Z-matrix of the N, CA and C atoms (Angstrom, degrees):
N
C 1 1.426
C 2 1.526 1 109.20
N 3 1.372 2 117.96 1 133.14
C 4 1.475 3 121.93 2 -179.33
C 5 1.507 4 107.97 3 -75.63
N 6 1.346 5 114.32 4 139.75
C 7 1.537 6 118.16 5 179.94
C 8 1.570 7 106.18 6 -92.21
N 9 1.267 8 111.38 7 152.05
C 10 1.470 9 121.63 8 173.98
C 11 1.518 10 112.51 9 -114.87
N 12 1.295 11 116.96 10 146.17
C 13 1.437 12 119.01 11 176.38
C 14 1.503 13 108.29 12 -132.66
N 15 1.351 14 113.90 13 108.48
C 16 1.417 15 122.98 14 -175.40
C 17 1.547 16 114.07 15 -97.25
N 18 1.310 17 114.25 16 151.97
C 19 1.458 18 120.85 17 178.01
C 20 1.558 19 108.02 18 -132.02
N 21 1.313 20 117.58 19 146.32
C 22 1.496 21 118.94 20 175.40
C 23 1.520 22 109.26 21 -149.76
N 24 1.292 23 117.47 22 159.31
C 25 1.443 24 123.03 23 -179.78
C 26 1.526 25 109.93 24 -124.47
N 27 1.332 26 115.26 25 135.33
C 28 1.432 27 122.81 26 176.69
C 29 1.580 28 103.59 27 -100.38
N 30 1.327 29 115.21 28 106.65
C 31 1.480 30 123.74 29 -168.91
C 32 1.530 31 105.94 30 -109.64
N 33 1.325 32 120.51 31 114.95
C 34 1.446 33 120.23 32 -177.65
C 35 1.478 34 111.48 33 -119.24
N 36 1.319 35 115.81 34 145.41
C 37 1.448 36 124.47 35 171.43
C 38 1.508 37 111.98 36 -152.55
N 39 1.352 38 116.96 37 130.93
C 40 1.441 39 122.95 38 -179.23
C 41 1.532 40 111.90 39 47.68
N 42 1.290 41 114.92 40 50.56
C 43 1.447 42 125.28 41 176.64
C 44 1.549 43 112.57 42 61.77
N 45 1.322 44 117.96 43 19.78
C 46 1.469 45 121.96 44 177.10
C 47 1.562 46 106.59 45 -114.60
N 48 1.329 47 115.76 46 150.62
C 49 1.474 48 122.56 47 178.03
C 50 1.541 49 108.27 48 -114.95
N 51 1.294 50 115.85 49 128.15
C 52 1.490 51 122.32 50 179.78
C 53 1.538 52 111.02 51 -71.81
N 54 1.285 53 116.75 52 124.59
C 55 1.489 54 121.72 53 179.25
C 56 1.539 55 105.75 54 -128.40
N 57 1.284 56 114.28 55 156.65
C 58 1.491 57 121.08 56 -178.45
C 59 1.541 58 106.18 57 -128.89
N 60 1.334 59 114.07 58 150.58
C 61 1.476 60 122.49 59 175.87
C 62 1.574 61 106.40 60 -69.08
N 63 1.294 62 114.23 61 145.97
C 64 1.441 63 122.91 62 172.26
C 65 1.468 64 114.14 63 -74.12
N 66 1.269 65 126.14 64 136.89
C 67 1.413 66 127.00 65 -177.99
C 68 1.575 67 112.17 66 -62.36
N 69 1.303 68 116.64 67 -43.79
C 70 1.451 69 119.35 68 -176.75
C 71 1.506 70 111.71 69 -78.48
N 72 1.318 71 119.29 70 -22.22
C 73 1.452 72 122.74 71 -179.33
C 74 1.490 73 108.99 72 -144.88
N 75 1.311 74 120.54 73 92.81
C 76 1.493 75 124.26 74 -172.59
C 77 1.512 76 110.59 75 -70.71
N 78 1.303 77 121.35 76 -1.05
C 79 1.438 78 121.58 77 175.22
C 80 1.521 79 110.33 78 -90.32
N 81 1.334 80 117.23 79 -12.52
C 82 1.493 81 121.80 80 176.04
C 83 1.511 82 110.06 81 -99.42
N 84 1.295 83 117.33 82 147.65
C 85 1.426 84 124.93 83 -178.22
C 86 1.553 85 111.47 84 -125.33
N 87 1.291 86 118.17 85 153.11
C 88 1.460 87 121.45 86 177.34
C 89 1.566 88 108.27 87 -160.00
N 90 1.258 89 113.63 88 -178.93
C 91 1.514 90 120.00 89 178.16
C 92 1.531 91 108.02 90 -71.33
N 93 1.303 92 116.50 91 146.41
C 94 1.451 93 122.31 92 177.02
C 95 1.501 94 109.74 93 -68.04
N 96 1.319 95 120.42 94 140.75
C 97 1.445 96 124.65 95 -179.02
C 98 1.446 97 111.96 96 167.75
N 99 1.296 98 118.92 97 -164.82
C 100 1.428 99 123.50 98 178.09
C 101 1.544 100 111.96 99 177.44
N 102 1.316 101 114.24 100 -153.09
C 103 1.466 102 120.33 101 -174.53
C 104 1.547 103 111.64 102 -99.23
N 105 1.317 104 116.04 103 143.10
C 106 1.472 105 122.62 104 -179.71
C 107 1.595 106 107.23 105 -82.21
N 108 1.351 107 114.38 106 134.85
C 109 1.451 108 119.47 107 171.16
C 110 1.508 109 108.92 108 -78.50
N 111 1.335 110 116.13 109 157.96
C 112 1.472 111 119.61 110 179.34
C 113 1.522 112 113.43 111 -55.29
N 114 1.265 113 120.81 112 -42.13
C 115 1.450 114 122.32 113 -171.93
C 116 1.544 115 112.76 114 -82.20
N 117 1.338 116 117.30 115 -3.21
C 118 1.448 117 121.43 116 -176.32
C 119 1.473 118 115.78 117 -98.25
N 120 1.339 119 117.17 118 149.23
C 121 1.469 120 120.66 119 167.42
C 122 1.503 121 105.83 120 -78.66
N 123 1.283 122 114.30 121 168.97
C 124 1.496 123 121.04 122 176.31
C 125 1.483 124 110.87 123 -56.71
N 126 1.360 125 116.13 124 -45.43
C 127 1.438 126 122.45 125 -177.96
C 128 1.495 127 110.75 126 -63.43
N 129 1.346 128 117.83 127 -48.61
C 130 1.446 129 122.56 128 179.76
C 131 1.535 130 110.42 129 -58.29
N 132 1.264 131 118.16 130 -43.65
C 133 1.481 132 122.45 131 -179.30
C 134 1.512 133 107.42 132 -64.98
N 135 1.262 134 122.46 133 -38.68
C 136 1.496 135 124.96 134 -179.18
C 137 1.470 136 109.38 135 -67.17
N 138 1.349 137 118.75 136 -45.39
C 139 1.397 138 124.22 137 179.83
C 140 1.518 139 111.27 138 -58.72
N 141 1.396 140 114.38 139 -48.04
C 142 1.477 141 121.45 140 179.72
C 143 1.549 142 111.22 141 -60.55
N 144 1.330 143 112.80 142 -51.34
C 145 1.464 144 116.26 143 -175.08
C 146 1.568 145 111.95 144 -62.63
N 147 1.313 146 115.89 145 -43.24
C 148 1.475 147 116.22 146 174.36
C 149 1.472 148 116.77 147 -59.65
N 150 1.307 149 116.37 148 -40.55
C 151 1.462 150 121.83 149 175.56
C 152 1.533 151 110.20 150 -62.04
N 153 1.334 152 117.82 151 -44.53
C 154 1.475 153 122.86 152 177.74
C 155 1.575 154 112.25 153 -59.66
N 156 1.305 155 114.67 154 -46.03
C 157 1.446 156 118.39 155 -172.09
C 158 1.480 157 116.51 156 -88.08
N 159 1.354 158 119.00 157 -24.88
C 160 1.451 159 121.60 158 -176.95
C 161 1.486 160 116.02 159 -125.86
N 162 1.331 161 118.15 160 -16.26
C 163 1.448 162 122.57 161 -173.71
C 164 1.490 163 112.98 162 80.95
N 165 1.364 164 119.44 163 -0.56
C 166 1.452 165 118.78 164 -179.36
C 167 1.522 166 112.55 165 -85.62
N 168 1.295 167 119.17 166 145.85
C 169 1.437 168 123.42 167 173.85
C 170 1.499 169 105.84 168 -102.51
N 171 1.327 170 116.13 169 115.68
C 172 1.441 171 122.10 170 -175.11
C 173 1.518 172 111.18 171 -101.71
N 174 1.322 173 116.55 172 151.02
C 175 1.506 174 123.41 173 -178.92
C 176 1.525 175 108.65 174 -141.47
N 177 1.297 176 114.86 175 172.55
C 178 1.464 177 121.16 176 172.42
C 179 1.502 178 111.25 177 55.05
N 180 1.262 179 118.72 178 50.76
C 181 1.457 180 123.32 179 -178.59
C 182 1.553 181 109.87 180 -72.65
N 183 1.370 182 114.53 181 135.37
C 184 1.429 183 121.55 182 176.08
C 185 1.515 184 106.36 183 -131.34
N 186 1.349 185 114.70 184 130.54
C 187 1.472 186 121.59 185 179.01
C 188 1.542 187 108.22 186 -70.01
N 189 1.322 188 115.26 187 132.26
C 190 1.470 189 121.37 188 174.77
C 191 1.575 190 115.36 189 -119.56
N 192 1.334 191 111.57 190 -18.32
C 193 1.477 192 114.27 191 -174.54
C 194 1.510 193 106.89 192 -159.21
N 195 1.354 194 115.11 193 137.25
C 196 1.479 195 122.89 194 177.58
C 197 1.556 196 106.15 195 -134.03
N 198 1.307 197 114.97 196 135.58
C 199 1.482 198 119.74 197 -175.27
C 200 1.561 199 107.30 198 -134.99
N 201 1.386 200 115.14 199 137.10
C 202 1.431 201 120.73 200 175.09
C 203 1.548 202 107.23 201 -125.51
N 204 1.326 203 116.19 202 129.05
C 205 1.466 204 120.12 203 179.08
C 206 1.533 205 103.50 204 -133.20
N 207 1.318 206 120.22 205 97.71
C 208 1.447 207 120.84 206 -175.29
C 209 1.535 208 108.87 207 64.04
N 210 1.355 209 112.56 208 -127.91
C 211 1.461 210 117.65 209 179.16
C 212 1.540 211 114.52 210 -88.63
N 213 1.343 212 114.95 211 -3.60
C 214 1.451 213 118.91 212 -179.43
C 215 1.576 214 108.44 213 -91.38
N 216 1.347 215 113.53 214 139.95
C 217 1.456 216 119.53 215 -179.87
C 218 1.526 217 108.77 216 -131.61
N 219 1.382 218 117.57 217 153.28
C 220 1.431 219 120.63 218 176.53
C 221 1.492 220 107.16 219 -149.97
N 222 1.318 221 115.79 220 144.67
C 223 1.467 222 125.01 221 173.10
C 224 1.479 223 112.00 222 -127.60
N 225 1.326 224 116.63 223 139.90
C 226 1.456 225 121.31 224 177.36
C 227 1.557 226 108.68 225 -121.68
N 228 1.342 227 110.78 226 135.28
C 229 1.498 228 119.89 227 -177.70
C 230 1.486 229 111.74 228 -116.36
N 231 1.336 230 118.31 229 151.66
C 232 1.463 231 122.29 230 161.99
C 233 1.586 232 104.15 231 -94.64
N 234 1.285 233 115.85 232 162.57
C 235 1.469 234 117.02 233 -177.46
C 236 1.499 235 111.99 234 -160.21
N 237 1.388 236 115.95 235 171.40
C 238 1.398 237 117.80 236 168.86
C 239 1.528 238 106.54 237 -109.59
N 240 1.268 239 116.41 238 166.97
C 241 1.495 240 120.24 239 177.18
C 242 1.556 241 110.83 240 -145.74
């Protein structure tokens, strides 16, 4: 089974958290992010995914959560933009 490595960003402003609609079910929302490419670090993947999904350029990433489920891994960062 192929493993996946996901990244996401918790982006806050004025006590609000940015969420995005899910592609397969636009009635569900989650944190913006996506999958890491082999050549990328976790931080590089998160920066790229957030730029692709939201147009925001994020900086100062800080890890806040890491999860492992079998061969799948995910990391969530807070950031500045």
